[in-house]
Phi, psi and omega in degrees: 000128176233130179222164174243140175235119181224165180243139177227156172271127188305315184291339182265354183223067185299324180291316176297321180299316180295322179292322177297313181298316181299317179294321180294313180301319181298318179292317179301316180297326180294339177260005179078017180260117182243349179225117181206139184297327181288349179265002177297139185270359185299335183290346184296340179259008181272119181290352182251036177240131179237140180249135169262122184245129173258118186240157173295163184305324181275357178078005184279332186234137172269123185258353180173175179177180178202166185229129174252113183246116179282143177285130180208169182302125181087350180227079173293164178292145178306323182294335180298314179291322181295320183281327184305324179295338186245336184205106183290350179295345179298331182295309180291327180296318182283344182294345181282347186260144169277145175300149180068009175246350178230143181220162174250137174259115187216178176064030179285135177202160170215150182282164178297335182300328180248013178301133180097348178269358177080014182303303184276335187275335180217314188294317178293330177294313178301315184293322177299319178293320178300323184294336184301326182291330179283341184256005179061032181278152172257336183213141174236127181246159180198148166268124184244140175285163179304334183281343184246359181300311183298317179293325178294320176296324181298327181267005171116359179279148175243153175285130178276085185289348179288348182242152178062210176267083185054040176098355183252150179221153168279106187196140005275358176208166179305136180097344177249138182248135175236145180246129179276129185223162178206154167239113185258002176237064190297336179277311184275332180047053186297332182272350184288146174293150184307314181296322180291317179298322179296317179298313182294317179299319179298319178294325179291323180283323183234077184292342175243110182195169176241132180235148170260114184252147181259145176210173179292345178267356181116194182285149175224124177269123183240126175261111183267141169218091182254020183285117181268352187296334182268359185273000000 
């Protein structure tokens, strides 16, 4: 398996953005989820949204992705609206942050074609955290499924127990649980496991590189391009 992972600015790459949205919707529908705040399209006109795209070797197919959305005037984080309906404490909690210093990592998905290679469960999580240093962020927040909480903790995120039921919410629909998490020390990553911190640091130092990654499905060759200077 060979894939490419690159980052684009949503407003500057409309065709890539549409392909990302189509792939995300397809995955959501397969789980019976048809209404979710992170699937709202209003962000496509937000200049402070970046997409991580996992593509086939030939670049013809998007196999997965994620979205980093910075908080800015007129564009609160998707999780703010989702949580407000269930817990008004989110308003005071978010008041501590400056706009453009906090972002949400959302809309993570991967296709069945790469299922088992760890794209959505660990690699995109690592890459999202790595990206924070290029965006001058102080905090990265995320809603995590039960399957990704442990991996998110491994790369340095903590459960925000001050919100919801010790950090958990019924989201995006009844019967599904999401955990609100954050990494507020994006530079030092003090909570991250040593191996995870090493992987993230290497991506920050060398944003364009090729790695051979191991998974339960075998080896995967990944060509990374996380260089934001050209965006």
